[in-house]
RODO-2510 file (C-alpha; in nm, 4 decimals, decimal comma):
residues 358
     n   res          X          Y          Z
     1     m     1,8702     1,6372    -0,9343
     2     t     2,0448     1,5532    -0,6139
     3     e     1,7779     1,3303    -0,4681
     4     r     1,7877     1,0992    -0,7623
     5     s     1,9544     0,7411    -0,7462
     6     t     2,0476     0,4509    -0,9637
     7     l     2,0268     0,0796    -0,9587
     8     t     2,3861     0,0325    -0,8752
     9     g     2,3266     0,0285    -0,4910
    10     s     2,6658     0,2107    -0,4281
    11     p     2,6773     0,4345    -0,1363
    12     e     2,7283     0,7543    -0,3351
    13     h     2,4083     0,6785    -0,5304
    14     r     2,1893     0,5577    -0,2300
    15     p     1,9467     0,8170    -0,0894
    16     a     2,0171     0,9400     0,2538
    17     g     1,8669     0,7513     0,5405
    18     t     1,8206     0,4346     0,3259
    19     a     1,9736     0,1113     0,4421
    20     p     2,1864    -0,1013     0,2207
    21     d     2,0111    -0,3670     0,0231
    22     p     2,1491    -0,6955     0,1639
    23     d     2,0070    -0,9099    -0,1251
    24     a     2,1622    -0,6807    -0,3835
    25     e     2,5105    -0,6947    -0,1864
    26     q     2,4913    -1,0628    -0,1657
    27     t     2,4185    -1,1220    -0,5290
    28     a     2,7120    -0,8839    -0,6208
    29     e     2,9242    -1,1019    -0,4075
    30     q     2,8302    -1,4242    -0,5597
    31     t     2,8768    -1,3154    -0,9082
    32     a     3,2094    -1,1558    -0,8420
    33     e     3,4272    -1,4467    -0,9498
    34     s     3,8130    -1,4496    -0,9545
    35     p     3,9944    -1,4628    -1,3030
    36     a     4,0947    -1,8174    -1,2331
    37     e     3,7386    -1,9427    -1,1666
    38     q     3,6192    -1,7669    -1,4825
    39     s     3,8842    -1,9315    -1,6819
    40     a     3,8262    -2,2789    -1,5461
    41     g     3,4899    -2,2918    -1,7287
    42     p     3,3392    -2,6030    -1,8168
    43     t     3,6875    -2,7741    -1,7886
    44     a     3,7023    -2,7464    -1,4137
    45     g     3,7860    -3,0714    -1,2402
    46     p     3,6108    -3,2906    -0,9885
    47     a     3,7053    -3,0933    -0,6926
    48     s     3,5340    -2,7807    -0,8297
    49     e     3,2283    -2,9887    -0,9101
    50     s     3,2161    -3,1288    -0,5680
    51     r     3,2284    -2,7908    -0,4212
    52     l     2,9234    -2,6559    -0,6416
    53     a     2,7395    -2,9620    -0,5374
    54     v     2,7955    -2,9142    -0,1654
    55     g     2,7121    -2,5268    -0,1922
    56     a     2,3925    -2,6061    -0,3788
    57     g     2,0662    -2,5119    -0,2012
    58     p     1,7255    -2,3928    -0,2623
    59     a     1,7015    -2,1780    -0,5683
    60     a     1,7026    -1,7820    -0,4791
    61     g     1,3755    -1,6321    -0,4111
    62     q     1,1994    -1,9609    -0,3573
    63     p     0,9799    -1,9552    -0,0467
    64     t     1,0726    -2,1857     0,2345
    65     g     0,8865    -2,3302     0,5462
    66     f     0,5119    -2,2618     0,5706
    67     a     0,5524    -2,0025     0,2840
    68     g     0,6514    -2,2668     0,0509
    69     t     0,3279    -2,4725     0,0821
    70     l     0,0115    -2,4072    -0,1092
    71     p    -0,1856    -2,2881     0,1958
    72     g     0,0970    -2,0669     0,3081
    73     g     0,1418    -1,9188    -0,0584
    74     l    -0,2347    -1,8512    -0,0738
    75     l    -0,2156    -1,6675     0,2543
    76     l     0,0762    -1,4579     0,1422
    77     t    -0,0881    -1,3647    -0,1908
    78     v    -0,3975    -1,2140    -0,0342
    79     r    -0,1560    -0,9764     0,1599
    80     p    -0,2749    -1,0019     0,5393
    81     r    -0,0554    -0,6939     0,6307
    82     q    -0,2718    -0,4912     0,3833
    83     w    -0,5820    -0,5646     0,5700
    84     v    -0,5321    -0,2866     0,7908
    85     k    -0,6218    -0,0377     0,5058
    86     n    -0,9844    -0,1928     0,5379
    87     l    -0,9922    -0,0294     0,8884
    88     l    -1,0904     0,2898     0,6886
    89     v    -1,4466     0,1532     0,6866
    90     l    -1,4534     0,3013     1,0581
    91     a    -1,3678     0,6367     0,9458
    92     a    -1,7014     0,7878     0,8765
    93     p    -1,8691     0,6417     1,1775
    94     a    -1,5762     0,7311     1,4012
    95     a    -1,6030     1,0822     1,2618
    96     a    -1,9634     1,0845     1,3490
    97     g    -1,9341     0,9223     1,7095
    98     e    -2,1458     0,6272     1,6191
    99     l    -1,9208     0,3302     1,6997
   100     a    -2,0840     0,2288     2,0423
   101     a    -2,3822     0,0306     1,9282
   102     v    -2,3613    -0,3487     1,8837
   103     r    -2,5508    -0,3122     1,5518
   104     t    -2,2981    -0,0598     1,4209
   105     v    -2,0177    -0,2950     1,5047
   106     l    -2,1697    -0,5835     1,3402
   107     a    -2,2496    -0,3931     1,0300
   108     l    -1,8905    -0,2568     1,0072
   109     a    -1,7513    -0,5996     1,0712
   110     l    -1,9401    -0,7145     0,7703
   111     v    -1,8257    -0,4460     0,5360
   112     f    -1,4666    -0,4796     0,6662
   113     a    -1,5031    -0,8615     0,5724
   114     l    -1,6361    -0,7943     0,2256
   115     f    -1,3657    -0,5441     0,1390
   116     t    -1,1001    -0,7889     0,2538
   117     a    -1,2488    -1,0612     0,0376
   118     a    -1,2687    -0,8031    -0,2683
   119     a    -0,9208    -0,7034    -0,2100
   120     a    -0,7890    -1,0477    -0,1688
   121     a    -0,9622    -1,1391    -0,5084
   122     v    -0,7742    -0,8209    -0,6817
   123     y    -0,4455    -0,9502    -0,5265
   124     l    -0,4828    -1,2800    -0,6834
   125     l    -0,5883    -1,1726    -1,0315
   126     n    -0,3122    -0,9119    -1,0148
   127     d    -0,0440    -1,1559    -0,9237
   128     a    -0,1592    -1,4152    -1,1710
   129     r    -0,1483    -1,1575    -1,4393
   130     d     0,1971    -1,0315    -1,3564
   131     a     0,3589    -1,3655    -1,2741
   132     e     0,5959    -1,3533    -1,5745
   133     a     0,7048    -0,9927    -1,4968
   134     d     0,7296    -1,0317    -1,1378
   135     r     0,9925    -1,3237    -1,1837
   136     a     1,2339    -1,0555    -1,3362
   137     h     1,2241    -0,8333    -1,0144
   138     p     1,4440    -0,8795    -0,7264
   139     d     1,1806    -0,8717    -0,4581
   140     k     0,8575    -0,9494    -0,6419
   141     c     0,9950    -1,2716    -0,7599
   142     r     0,9410    -1,4029    -0,4176
   143     r     0,5628    -1,3629    -0,4376
   144     p     0,4088    -1,7133    -0,4279
   145     v     0,2624    -1,6951    -0,7687
   146     a     0,5739    -1,5755    -0,9378
   147     a     0,7787    -1,8343    -0,7288
   148     g     0,5428    -2,1278    -0,8480
   149     t     0,4127    -2,2105    -0,5047
   150     v     0,0617    -2,0940    -0,6097
   151     p    -0,0289    -2,2159    -0,9694
   152     v    -0,1451    -1,9363    -1,2058
   153     p    -0,4602    -2,0916    -1,3118
   154     l    -0,5506    -2,1514    -0,9347
   155     a    -0,4927    -1,7715    -0,8498
   156     y    -0,7077    -1,6871    -1,1587
   157     a    -0,9788    -1,9191    -1,0332
   158     l    -0,9876    -1,8150    -0,6706
   159     g    -0,9653    -1,4388    -0,7500
   160     t    -1,2707    -1,4785    -0,9695
   161     l    -1,4577    -1,6663    -0,7160
   162     l    -1,3729    -1,4087    -0,4428
   163     a    -1,4723    -1,1288    -0,6629
   164     l    -1,8141    -1,2756    -0,7336
   165     a    -1,8720    -1,4014    -0,3752
   166     s    -1,8045    -1,0530    -0,2200
   167     t    -2,0116    -0,8609    -0,4566
   168     t    -2,3054    -1,1201    -0,4224
   169     a    -2,2845    -1,1176    -0,0498
   170     a    -2,3037    -0,7326    -0,0514
   171     a    -2,6063    -0,7225    -0,2678
   172     l    -2,7774    -0,9674    -0,0341
   173     l    -2,6660    -0,8434     0,3050
   174     c    -2,5963    -0,4767     0,2634
   175     n    -2,7968    -0,1769     0,1524
   176     t    -2,7979    -0,0752    -0,2141
   177     a    -2,5448     0,2053    -0,1788
   178     t    -2,2730    -0,0123    -0,0051
   179     a    -2,3359    -0,2913    -0,2751
   180     a    -2,3085    -0,0506    -0,5382
   181     l    -1,9978     0,0893    -0,4027
   182     l    -1,8204    -0,2504    -0,3404
   183     a    -1,9134    -0,3717    -0,6921
   184     g    -1,7827    -0,0436    -0,8261
   185     y    -1,4453    -0,1043    -0,6262
   186     v    -1,3994    -0,4430    -0,7666
   187     v    -1,4639    -0,3429    -1,1357
   188     m    -1,2268    -0,0329    -1,0955
   189     q    -0,9607    -0,2520    -0,9433
   190     i    -0,9873    -0,5260    -1,2231
   191     a    -0,9774    -0,2585    -1,4773
   192     y    -0,6586    -0,1062    -1,2935
   193     c    -0,4827    -0,4692    -1,3210
   194     l    -0,5797    -0,4927    -1,6843
   195     r    -0,5087    -0,1574    -1,8127
   196     l    -0,5435     0,1403    -1,6060
   197     k    -0,2144     0,1052    -1,4089
   198     r    -0,0421     0,1837    -1,7323
   199     v    -0,2201     0,5066    -1,7936
   200     l    -0,0384     0,8163    -1,6658
   201     v    -0,2078     1,0014    -1,3670
   202     i    -0,5196     0,7697    -1,3910
   203     d    -0,3035     0,4994    -1,1991
   204     l    -0,2712     0,7519    -0,9094
   205     a    -0,6482     0,8435    -0,9332
   206     v    -0,7576     0,4982    -0,9167
   207     v    -0,5516     0,3887    -0,6164
   208     t    -0,6458     0,7088    -0,4289
   209     a    -1,0226     0,6141    -0,5142
   210     g    -0,9847     0,2786    -0,3694
   211     f    -0,8939     0,4461    -0,0276
   212     v    -1,1761     0,6770    -0,0456
   213     m    -1,4154     0,4354    -0,1210
   214     r    -1,3216     0,2260     0,1793
   215     a    -1,3603     0,5399     0,3887
   216     m    -1,7113     0,5990     0,2379
   217     s    -1,8302     0,2558     0,2762
   218     g    -1,8841     0,2646     0,6598
   219     g    -2,0867     0,5750     0,6279
   220     l    -2,3037     0,4265     0,3543
   221     a    -2,3575     0,0935     0,5308
   222     l    -2,5003     0,2980     0,8377
   223     g    -2,6728     0,5689     0,6509
   224     i    -2,4420     0,8402     0,7981
   225     p    -2,4133     1,1583     0,5766
   226     l    -2,0675     1,2125     0,4466
   227     s    -1,9564     1,5754     0,4731
   228     r    -1,7603     1,7561     0,2036
   229     w    -1,4692     1,8132     0,4499
   230     f    -1,4441     1,4459     0,5242
   231     l    -1,4312     1,3464     0,1518
   232     i    -1,1689     1,6112     0,0741
   233     t    -0,9458     1,5383     0,3724
   234     a    -0,9694     1,1553     0,2853
   235     g    -0,9171     1,2134    -0,0824
   236     f    -0,6030     1,4309    -0,0419
   237     g    -0,4742     1,2418     0,2306
   238     a    -0,4942     0,9260     0,0251
   239     l    -0,3260     1,1008    -0,2746
   240     f    -0,0527     1,2138    -0,0468
   241     m     0,0157     0,8384     0,0595
   242     v    -0,0005     0,7079    -0,2980
   243     a     0,2083     0,9764    -0,4609
   244     g     0,4603     0,9583    -0,1835
   245     k     0,4980     0,5650    -0,2297
   246     r     0,5519     0,6229    -0,6060
   247     y     0,7982     0,8947    -0,5366
   248     s     0,9941     0,6885    -0,2988
   249     e     0,9947     0,4070    -0,5680
   250     a     1,1079     0,6363    -0,8374
   251     l     1,3900     0,7853    -0,6024
   252     l     1,5322     0,4540    -0,5178
   253     m     1,5320     0,3017    -0,8686
   254     g     1,6225     0,6306    -1,0475
   255     e     1,4513     0,8439    -1,2820
   256     g     1,3462     0,6609    -1,5882
   257     e     1,4250     0,3227    -1,4212
   258     g     1,0642     0,1713    -1,3573
   259     g     1,1492    -0,1855    -1,2645
   260     t     0,8443    -0,3857    -1,3360
   261     r     0,6191    -0,0850    -1,2652
   262     a     0,6686     0,0335    -1,6131
   263     l     0,4754     0,3618    -1,5697
   264     l     0,7169     0,5080    -1,3299
   265     r     0,9517     0,5406    -1,6316
   266     e     0,7011     0,8198    -1,7415
   267     y     0,7031     1,0109    -1,4086
   268     t     0,9820     1,2454    -1,3214
   269     v     1,0797     1,2597    -0,9511
   270     g     1,0175     1,6270    -0,9653
   271     y     0,6521     1,5742    -1,0756
   272     l     0,5777     1,3074    -0,8021
   273     r     0,7265     1,5395    -0,5410
   274     f     0,4884     1,7972    -0,6722
   275     v     0,1832     1,5818    -0,6541
   276     w     0,2496     1,4566    -0,2872
   277     q     0,3308     1,8149    -0,1573
   278     l     0,0205     1,9483    -0,3207
   279     a    -0,1896     1,6598    -0,1680
   280     a    -0,0283     1,7139     0,1730
   281     g    -0,1060     2,0860     0,1726
   282     a    -0,4706     2,0341     0,0500
   283     a    -0,5322     1,7684     0,3130
   284     v    -0,4117     1,9791     0,6127
   285     l    -0,6003     2,2876     0,4655
   286     a    -0,9169     2,0935     0,4434
   287     y    -0,8951     1,9492     0,7849
   288     c    -0,8095     2,2700     0,9442
   289     l    -1,1068     2,4345     0,7797
   290     w    -1,3273     2,1639     0,8995
   291     a    -1,1739     2,1906     1,2603
   292     l    -1,2327     2,5653     1,2797
   293     e    -1,5770     2,5326     1,1108
   294     d    -1,8905     2,5525     1,3281
   295     g    -2,2335     2,4536     1,2147
   296     t    -2,4204     2,5167     1,5341
   297     g    -2,3088     2,8923     1,6151
   298     a    -2,1618     2,7910     1,9339
   299     g    -1,7974     2,7680     1,8285
   300     a    -1,6014     2,4676     1,7443
   301     t    -1,4790     2,2651     2,0590
   302     l    -1,1393     2,3040     2,1927
   303     c    -1,0143     1,9518     2,1505
   304     r    -1,1371     1,9740     1,7857
   305     q    -0,9185     2,2849     1,7293
   306     l    -0,6196     2,1366     1,9191
   307     s    -0,6441     1,8109     1,6898
   308     m    -0,5052     2,0262     1,4136
   309     v    -0,1562     2,0347     1,5978
   310     p    -0,0831     1,6562     1,6083
   311     l    -0,2328     1,5989     1,2607
   312     i     0,0130     1,8705     1,1185
   313     l     0,3121     1,7201     1,3019
   314     a     0,2175     1,3774     1,1755
   315     v     0,2060     1,5090     0,8138
   316     l     0,5305     1,6590     0,8644
   317     r     0,7068     1,3696     1,0214
   318     y     0,5777     1,1409     0,7500
   319     a     0,6975     1,3750     0,4858
   320     v     1,0431     1,3416     0,6159
   321     f     1,0465     0,9749     0,5257
   322     t     0,8835     1,0450     0,1827
   323     d     1,1394     1,2870     0,0987
   324     r     1,4172     1,0288     0,1811
   325     g     1,2496     0,7756    -0,0335
   326     a     1,1465     0,5530     0,2690
   327     s     0,7790     0,5676     0,2623
   328     g     0,7240     0,2720     0,0027
   329     s     0,4883     0,0943     0,2730
   330     p     0,2830     0,3635     0,4592
   331     e     0,1927     0,0971     0,7233
   332     d     0,5631     0,0143     0,7993
   333     v     0,6394     0,3848     0,8365
   334     l     0,3690     0,4184     1,0926
   335     l     0,4366     0,0969     1,2798
   336     r     0,8231     0,1486     1,2899
   337     d     0,8513     0,4973     1,3748
   338     p     0,7558     0,5606     1,7626
   339     p     0,7296     0,9359     1,7345
   340     l     0,4857     0,9175     1,4416
   341     a     0,2862     0,6449     1,6123
   342     v     0,2530     0,8547     1,9430
   343     t     0,1608     1,1670     1,7315
   344     a    -0,1074     0,9529     1,5720
   345     l    -0,2403     0,8449     1,9076
   346     c    -0,2520     1,1943     2,0427
   347     w    -0,4488     1,3042     1,7301
   348     a    -0,6980     1,0087     1,7816
   349     a    -0,7424     1,0988     2,1558
   350     l    -0,8071     1,4728     2,0813
   351     y    -1,0349     1,3676     1,7923
   352     g    -1,2282     1,1265     2,0107
   353     l    -1,2797     1,4131     2,2760
   354     s    -1,3997     1,6323     2,0197
   355     v    -1,6682     1,3828     1,8918
   356     a    -1,7731     1,3449     2,2729
   357     g    -1,8311     1,7341     2,2666
   358     m    -1,5213     1,8230     2,4717
***
């Protein structure tokens, strides 16, 4: 297949639109010794030893500055950049047009904080369990737990504490449905870390379910009915993102080369492409059917129908990066591509107007 790549990093094997990996090139330069240096071996004189001493610095992959401290390492381990995913708790209330009341804002802030704590617990437990494997990965070796900044026993202890605290707080402060959903999320994610991430297809389903559960939580917390179109669009939209990320990883590493994500060796690039294309089509179809559907007999609003245009354009734009193998981090794609961000804002504006009845 023409879109496959290898781990060599050479231009002829690099996917189109992908920037060179500076870390890989630097490593190649450092390991390319001249024949004279190779022959010197252990008998090299004092001059060569002094050069090595002068050039010695921090070990490769070791965090520096605040990231090299325990508080900084803990902050990086809980992935603050990933907290944006928990904004999905706003999805159902926004779709229902119920974000104006102070009570609603406070309830959603609580749900957001609980999901953030639960996700932080999972990240700590996952990094502690995968510390040994991460040390062999060119990027994941910089994770604080793998680098030794955060001790493995401390990561296990804090992860367990956060998991128990978040589920207990949900049981005390939220309704039964929200508490059960959060507890199910924690159990499912821990099972994913322990076993399910090594089960073909199930790994995609679990990660997708995590996004859908976030999207459902806001509606359950406020007692908002969740429509079938909302659930279908959210589910296939999440699968599109998840399969697209796996596809990008497989494309960059080469088919059969899974790095530390062992299950990638079991997927083919063609299969992952089929999954994200299927998911994208199903998500767009479900949204369009909702936008054209009318439950009142008066006809769908104009803005609701027009919102289909920026949504389809956004999916097509995101698919460009996915097909190039450049959608490994969905939030980075959105934040670093101005046309995609503008398209998303146009969709949000039209959707907001449709909720207002325009």
